[in-house]
C-alpha positions, 0 to 999 in steps of 0.5 A: 433179098438176103446177105449170108455172111458165112459159108464153107463152099469154097472148101468143098469145091477145092475138096471134091471139085463141085461145080456150083454154077449148076444145081447140085444134089450135094451140099447146101449152096450153088447158084441155082439154090442161092437164086431160089433163096433170094440170096444176092450177096454170099460171103465165101470163107476159106477154111484150112484144117488145123493140121496145116497150121504153119504148114501150107496154110497160105497155099491152101487158102490161095487154092480156094481163092483161085476156085472162086475166080475159076467159078467166076470165069465159068459164068457171068452171074457172079461179081466179086465185092471189093467195096460198097459200090459193087453191092449196088452194081451186082443188084442192078445186074441181078447177079450174085455178089461174092465177098471173100473171107478167110476163116482163121488167121492161120492163112497169114503164117505169122506174116502181115505181108500175106494179109496185104497180099490176100487183100489185093486178091480180094479178101475183105473179111477175116475170122481171126481164129477158128476154134483152136489157138493160132498166131493171132489168139485163142479160139473157144477150144483153146485156153481161156488164159490167153487172148489176142497176141501181139501179132494179132493186135497188129493184124487187127490194126492193119485190117482197120487201115486196109478196110477189112471186116474183123470177125470175132466168131470162134474166139475165146472170151478173153480174145473177144474182149481184147478185140473190142478194145483194139478194133477201131471199126465196127466188127462182126460175129459172122456166124454165132448164136446166143448163149442165153438160148443155147449154152454152147461155147461157140455162142455169144453171151448177152454182154458180148452181143451188147458189146458188138452192137455198141461198136456198130457191128452185126451178128450173123445167126448160125444155122448149126442145130447144136448152136440153136438148141441144147438138144440139137433138134432145131427148126426155123423157129429156133432161128427166129428165136435167136433173132428176136433175142438179139433184137430184144437186147440191142435193136433190129440194126445188129442182126443178120445171117451167117448160115454156115452152110456147107460147113455143118453136117445137119441143118435145122428142120425146114432149112435144108439149103440156101433155097429155104431162106424165104421161110425165115421172111415168112416167120418174121412176118408172122412174128410181127416184124415190119417190112423195113425191119425185115429188110434190115435183118435180111440184108440191110444191116450187113450191107450198111457195115460193108459199105462203111468199112470197105473202101 
């Protein structure tokens, strides 16, 4: 079984009307391929293009959330994950657990009340920034001189109070360390890799990996080839290398998957879409990981964190 903590499928559903209840010949994710890949919990992120920041960002986010609800109405094979018990219920019914996330605090339009309303609609995680600066702080393409804003601090505290997962992927380094200081709960980097293996600004330094682990958090390995290898010619083996690097630094309890499927133009060789996740299991076994360790990496670590934070 797998938990995948990041995909951009809702953005594509909204953009081109794709029906993921049936198998598609486009994109990386639909219910058929998720089942083939043994993915039992998929985190669906909402992403709003930078040009809509402070203009229609909340409305566009609502439309993507609505697309998930419409999809759920078409099938009895999806359960919205609002708390830890929902994970077990979805497993018992052998259906897909779907957890809603927002990628980028632009959706809040500077208003904490919108965070609370998104929570009431089922959103349970948020990536604080995309790569640019927003009302919460700076992303990796913004300035290194600024970290989390006063509003961003209020957002993090409110997410802690509500029981939402704070996600530091895409943050610049100063903002990252601000979040480490502010956040009182375990946090995640939902779709980030290791800078020690690939020197890309989206990746985490060893010091950042250790800080996330010290908070009890989890890092989801991103399948974007440019984040996995400096030359961009990545394969399943590179995904395994990043997993092993994190395990060597902080142990097996702090790594999982955040594929970025449907948000990346190119995939690693051997990981064409969500149906290919089992190849990673095979690779972990070949590299000597024990069954209980593989269970933690594939789903146990993120499940533990979800059950700890979501109420």
